[in-house]
C-alpha positions as CSV (number, residue, x, y, z in Angstrom):
1,M,193.6,-12.2,151.2
2,A,192.9,-8.2,153.0
3,K,196.7,-8.6,154.3
4,I,198.2,-8.6,150.5
5,R,195.9,-5.6,149.8
6,S,196.8,-3.8,153.1
7,T,200.5,-4.1,152.0
8,Y,199.5,-3.3,148.3
9,R,197.9,-0.2,149.6
10,S,200.7,0.9,151.6
11,G,203.6,0.5,149.1
12,I,200.7,2.9,147.6
13,V,201.4,5.2,149.4
14,A,205.0,5.4,150.0
15,A,205.3,4.9,146.5
16,L,203.1,9.0,146.2
17,M,204.6,10.0,149.2
18,L,207.7,9.3,147.2
19,A,206.8,11.0,143.8
20,A,205.3,14.1,146.2
21,F,208.3,14.3,147.5
22,G,210.1,14.8,144.6
23,F,212.4,11.3,144.6
24,A,212.1,8.0,143.4
25,P,214.3,4.9,143.9
26,A,215.6,4.9,140.5
27,Q,217.0,8.0,140.5
28,A,220.8,8.8,141.5
29,A,220.8,10.3,144.9
30,S,221.8,14.5,144.6
31,A,221.0,17.0,145.9
32,A,219.2,17.8,143.1
33,Q,216.8,15.3,143.8
34,C,216.1,15.9,147.3
35,S,213.2,18.8,147.3
36,G,211.4,18.2,150.4
37,T,212.4,19.5,154.0
38,P,214.4,18.1,156.9
39,E,211.0,16.8,158.3
40,Q,209.3,15.6,155.7
41,Y,211.8,12.7,154.9
42,G,212.3,12.4,158.2
43,A,208.5,10.7,158.2
44,T,208.5,9.3,155.1
45,I,211.6,6.8,157.3
46,K,209.9,6.4,159.6
47,Q,207.0,5.0,157.8
48,L,209.5,3.0,155.2
49,E,211.2,1.2,158.2
50,S,207.8,0.0,159.3
51,F,206.9,-1.2,155.7
52,S,210.1,-2.4,155.2
53,A,209.5,-4.6,158.1
54,R,206.0,-5.6,157.3
55,A,207.4,-6.5,153.7
56,Q,210.6,-8.5,155.4
57,A,207.9,-10.2,157.9
58,L,206.1,-11.8,154.8
59,A,209.5,-12.5,152.9
60,D,210.6,-14.6,155.1
61,Q,206.7,-16.7,154.6
62,N,206.7,-16.2,150.9
63,P,209.4,-15.5,148.7
64,L,207.0,-13.4,145.9
65,Y,208.0,-10.8,149.1
66,I,211.5,-10.1,148.2
67,A,210.9,-7.7,145.9
68,D,208.5,-5.4,148.3
69,V,212.4,-5.9,151.1
70,E,214.8,-5.0,148.4
71,Y,212.2,-2.1,147.2
72,Y,211.2,0.0,150.5
73,A,215.4,-0.8,151.2
74,S,216.3,1.7,148.4
75,A,213.9,4.0,148.7
76,L,214.7,4.1,152.8
77,A,218.1,4.7,151.9
78,Q,217.4,7.3,149.6
79,A,215.7,9.1,151.5
80,Q,218.1,9.0,154.4
81,H,220.9,10.1,152.1
82,C,218.4,13.0,150.9
83,A,218.3,13.3,154.2
84,K,220.5,13.9,155.7
85,N,222.1,15.8,152.7
86,L,219.4,18.1,153.9
87,G,220.5,17.9,157.2
88,T,221.3,21.5,159.5
89,V,225.3,22.3,159.4
90,V,226.7,24.0,162.0
91,T,230.0,25.8,160.4
92,V,232.7,27.0,163.0
93,S,233.6,30.8,163.1
94,R,236.6,32.4,164.5
């Protein structure tokens, strides 16, 4: 029971972080939706990767966690997309 509460609490923390950075997995990925800094997205990606791995391990034992795996995969894809779009752009001058 404590493991379930811990996972549930971690999921709430991740959802609040996503909301604080101005995006949700259900929203379309566009530059207008990416309002955080690259550093914030980097930290979020690290955290979502660990949540995703934990949810996958739980889903291997109990199929009820498959929805969590899908949620974290979607949130991770959105964060990675935003991090890529907000990354440093270098131009070549002649």
